[in-house]
N, C-alpha and C positions, 0 to 999 in steps of 0.2 A: 432851317434846312431846306435846300432846295434838292429838286427831284429833277433831274436832266432827260429824259428821254433820249437813246442815244442806239443809232442803229449802223453808224459807219459813212454815212451819206454826207453829201457837201451840205445839205438841209439841218442834219444834226449837228454837224460841226459850227454851223452859223448859230444853231442854239446856244450852244457852248460859248461863243465869242459873247453872244447878248447877254447871258447870263452874268458872265465874269466882268460886263459893263454896269448890268444893271444892280448886280449884289455883290460888290467887290468882296475878296476876303471871306466869303461866307462859305460856312459847310455845306457840301452839296453830295449826292448822290447820284451816280451817272449808274444808267439803269438800261441794259440790253432785254429783252424779252425773246423767246424763244417758242416754238413750237413742236409739242411731239408728232414725230412721223406719221403715227395710224392718226391724227387728227387732222393733219394735212392731208394724208390720201383720201380721207373720208369728206373733207372739204370739197376737193378738186376731183372726187370721183373716179380716182385712177389705179391703177396697180395692186387692187385688194388680193389679190390671188398669186401674186409675188412671192417667192419664198426669201424674205428679207429678217435678218436680224433686228427687229425693232428698237430693244433694248440698245444694241450695240448704236444703232444709227442717232438715238436718242441721247447716249453718251458724247457721240461726238459733236452732235448740234448744242448742246449745254455747253461744252468744253468750248465753243468755239462764242457762244454768248458771254460765256464769262472772258476770252479774251478779247472780245469786241468792249464790252464794257471797261474792262481795262485800258481799252487803247484809249476811250473815251476820258476814262478818269484820270491818264496821262495829259490828255490834251487839256483838259479843264485845272487840271496842278499848273500846266505852261502858262494858262491864263492868269492865273492869280487867285484860283480857287481851293479852298481845301477839299479835296474831293476824292472820296471811295470808290469802289465798284461793285457792281450788283448785279443779278442777273435775274429774272424770273421766267416763270414757265406759262404760257397762254393757257389757261383755260377757256376761257369762251371766246374773248376779242384780246385784241393786243391794248387796245385803247384802257378794258377792265383790269388787265396784267400791270399797267403801268400806274392806274390810280391804286391798287392792292398793293404795289410798290412804294408807292407815295404815302399810303396809310402806314405799312411798315415800317418806315424809316421816321414816321410821324413830321414828313415835310411840311411846310408852310407855304409853298408854291412849288407848282409843276411846271417845268420850261419845256417843250417842243418845237421840234422844225413841222413845215407845212409845204408841201409839194407844191401848193398851188391848182391842185386840180379842180378844173370847173365841168361842168354839164355832164356829159355821157362818160367820159374817165373817171369823176369823180363818183358816179351811180357804180361803174363796174366796179374799179378798183378802193372805193370806200375813202373815208377819211378821217385817219386815226387821230388828229388833231380836233376835228368836229365833235368828234365822239368823246373825248376827253373834256371838252368845252361844256357839251350838254349833260354831262353826268358826274361833275367833279361836285365835290362840296369846300373845295378850297381853292383860291385864285389859280389860274391858268395864264401863261405867258405863251402864245403862239408867234414864233418867228418866221415870217416869209423866207421861201427859197430866195437864195441870193440873186439867180438868176431873174424869176420873178418879180423881186422887187425893184432891181434894177429897171425892168422894164416897166413896172409903174410908175416910177420916178420919171422917165424917160417920159410917159406919155403924160403926165401930171406940167413937167417941164414944156410941152407943147402948147398947154392951155394956157398959159400966161400971155 
């Protein structure tokens, strides 16, 4: 069983594409994680005094995550994988939610995309793929961003 982390980005789509090449025909779960509104507000320090129906926001966010996971699963099926969709809530970090999702489906491998952040961007925005690599108890495949991979290949070609 493959667990593919999916957020709808080009990087996540590349992870699906590479999964189909590395693990053709394998069963896969495409996981999209979401965060409760109150947790997002606390993390960002904004708007706590607003009159907001947190449950309604969470229901819509969860629905969006399920739809995004369905989108990813459809892409995975088109790529030749036997894929199902799943969503999960972020309790601590997105990486922890992805690893919990992998454990729940008894995955043999986690596949995720990487945006290729370095330096300050990596410090400010974090690196989910790096966190997964550092905390996983199963193999992890990190697929580089298509744009970053192309730039790296072009650079490598200049070294010849």
